[in-house]
N, C-alpha and C positions, 0 to 999 in steps of 0.2 A: 442330533444337534444341528447339522446342516443337511441340505438336500443331496449334495454331492459329497463324495468322500475323497477329495483330493487335498492338495496343500491349501490350507485356509489360514486366515489371520483374524484375530479378535483384538480390537483396541477399544477398551471401554465397552460401550454399547454398539459399536460399529463392527459388523461381521462381513468379511470379504471372502468369497469362495473362489477357488481356481485361480489363485494369485499368479502363479507362474504363467498361465495362459494369457491373463490380462496384461501382465508386464511385457511378455513376449510380443503381443500384438502391437505394441508401440514400435516395434522394429520390422513390421511387415509380415508377410505370409511365412517366411522362413523362421522368424522369431516366434510366431504363433505355434508353428510345428514343434519347435524346441520346447516351448512352454508347456504344450500338451504332454510331451514325453516326461518332463519334470513332474507335472501334476500326477501322471499315472504312476510314476516311480515313488511318489511320496503320498500314497493313499492314506487317508485317515490321520493325517498330521495336521494339528492346529497349533499355531503360534499365538500365545496369549500375551498381550502387552498391557500391563497395568499403567494407569495414568499416574 
């Protein structure tokens, strides 16, 4: 399905991988570290949002 097996989100045809890392990076390097840990803890989880 995705190249990486971390927390992913699908919204219609849009697919976003490693969501927690990307959101965490908005808060700097410490946020990115926390996001990576969340992504690693949530391996192979995909949240599908229907329009």
